[in-house]
C-alpha positions, -999 to 999 in steps of 0.1 A, spaced: 810 313 -146 781 287 -143 773 265 -109 778 230 -106 742 215 -113 727 191 -86 707 162 -94 675 170 -82 681 205 -73 663 240 -84 696 243 -105 688 211 -119 652 215 -130 657 251 -144 689 235 -168 660 207 -179 639 239 -185 665 258 -198 674 231 -231 635 240 -247 644 277 -251 670 293 -271 704 299 -266 708 335 -247 732 361 -244 759 360 -216 744 390 -200 710 373 -199 727 337 -188 742 361 -156 703 379 -150 688 342 -152 712 331 -121 705 363 -104 672 362 -102 669 327 -96 675 330 -58 648 335 -41 615 343 -63 590 338 -42 603 370 -18 608 390 -48 565 382 -57 557 388 -16 579 413 -5 587 428 -32 575 433 -69 544 452 -55 558 485 -39 561 495 -72 527 490 -86 524 530 -93 548 522 -119 529 497 -135 497 517 -136 516 543 -149 536 528 -179 507 508 -186 486 538 -188 517 554 -206 510 526 -233 476 530 -233 466 492 -225 433 487 -220 398 463 -234 417 442 -264 449 454 -261 471 431 -270 501 437 -244 536 421 -246 558 426 -213 601 424 -218 610 413 -179 576 403 -168 592 388 -134 562 372 -113 540 386 -135 524 412 -117 522 442 -144 505 414 -165 479 405 -138 469 440 -140 468 450 -175 443 417 -175 418 431 -156 420 462 -176 409 436 -204 441 431 -223 456 405 -238 489 398 -218 523 376 -234 551 377 -210 590 373 -215 615 368 -188 649 348 -183 641 335 -147 620 298 -149 614 306 -108 598 338 -113 576 328 -146 564 297 -126 548 323 -103 537 344 -135 519 310 -146 496 309 -117 485 343 -117 477 340 -149 465 306 -162 465 306 -199 485 335 -206 515 331 -231 548 332 -213 579 320 -223 616 319 -206 638 339 -232 662 370 -238 652 405 -246 674 406 -269 660 379 -293 623 380 -288 607 347 -302 577 368 -318 571 377 -351 572 414 -364 550 440 -359 525 412 -334 517 436 -302 498 468 -297 523 477 -271 555 464 -255 563 473 -216 596 470 -204 600 479 -165 631 476 -146 644 456 -179 663 467 -208 692 484 -189 700 451 -181 704 437 -216 737 431 -225 734 454 -256 700 476 -244 697 491 -275 692 460 -297 669 449 -269 650 480 -280 651 475 -318 636 442 -305 606 455 -284 602 481 -319 601 452 -345 577 433 -324 552 463 -322 531 472 -345 533 503 -369 514 527 -348 516 509 -318 538 521 -283 568 511 -263 570 524 -224 603 520 -210 612 525 -171 638 527 -151 651 542 -119 655 584 -121 689 594 -109 704 577 -83 701 606 -59 668 610 -63 661 573 -46 667 561 -8 670 527 -22 703 541 -37 719 536 -4 711 498 -6 723 494 -36 756 507 -32 762 494 -3 755 455 -20 778 467 -47 808 477 -27 812 440 -21 815 431 -55 848 428 -63 860 455 -92 861 435 -123 823 421 -120 808 460 -115 797 460 -149 776 427 -147 748 440 -131 736 481 -142 708 492 -123 716 528 -135 726 521 -167 702 543 -184 694 568 -162 713 601 -171 694 624 -183 686 617 -227 700 586 -226 665 561 -229 649 588 -248 683 583 -271 682 549 -268 646 545 -279 649 571 -309 678 549 -316 651 517 -321 636 536 -350 610 550 -326 594 580 -322 595 596 -287 559 608 -273 561 612 -237 577 610 -203 567 611 -167 582 607 -128 565 584 -101 577 578 -62 572 540 -51 573 538 -15 590 502 -5 572 493 29 588 464 49 570 450 80 604 445 95 636 450 92 642 414 84 613 417 56 635 449 40 664 422 39 651 395 24 636 415 -1 663 434 -13 685 401 -11 661 380 -35 670 411 -64 696 403 -91 721 432 -68 715 412 -40 723 378 -53 753 393 -65 766 406 -31 757 371 -18 775 351 -43 808 377 -35 808 386 0 784 359 17 751 362 28 757 373 63 777 398 51 752 412 28 725 412 57 754 430 82 751 457 55 715 460 45 707 463 83 734 490 90 720 513 56 684 507 61 684 516 98 682 554 91 647 544 69 635 523 100 605 535 123 617 529 155 577 528 170 566 501 145 599 484 128 588 493 98 609 501 71 604 525 41 624 540 13 612 566 -11 620 557 -46 617 576 -81 613 558 -107 608 575 -148 590 561 -175 595 567 -213 574 561 -241 575 558 -280 556 551 -312 563 526 -341 562 547 -371 539 540 -393 500 531 -402 483 538 -368 448 516 -377 441 494 -343 448 458 -342 420 456 -311 394 434 -321 358 452 -325 
């Protein structure tokens, strides 16, 4: 399942980096591979479109001056950069070395670690807040990942998880479905962006991790791309795009994306816009709510 490593290649560099981290689950290994195809395109063309969601999650987690916050699946680090602007102490974990390299450039000196969300490399009760934005559903065992998030949250601290709302509430679903159609049936289960999206699923998973659900909300994000080429590249660099390209080749994925995105392209400007709806759920770790913030 693991591709051959070519000396001097990006894959070879990744393999050397991975020698320094704990063993990871099979699901984490898949996500590492899928998110490593074009990290710069993700940071430049895709990540910022979800900024309204990042802000809403940080608000729900009460991230402010002095908050020690862990972002699970931090990617290229924009959520943590926003948290730092609020005066928080940002800590991040991601499985992709390429995305982490970008995050480290954005956040010099921050504690950013490569690792598996099902086995967090942090002590119990370390953080005031833990966030996971479009992250926990990609764990091999999402409930185990949420239990890990709860473990490293201090008593009284908050865990906020977010993901896509129901598929019919997002225009981007047409792209996800088109790319998924290129995947052989026996591999359909290795990447499931809507795994916890059914009503009540995320709340139940958080409660099952021993957390008390305290609130929820929805956020609309507009994915705006200046050109069709940008839209296609941004979707290709996602995990869903990478797995479709592995199965059918990049040209086949480009062709299908151009076809399904055409109705969302402005005939005058050429820009492509997709309106997508996300939801977040906030929960609190039971126990003494005394703050660990300085002062």
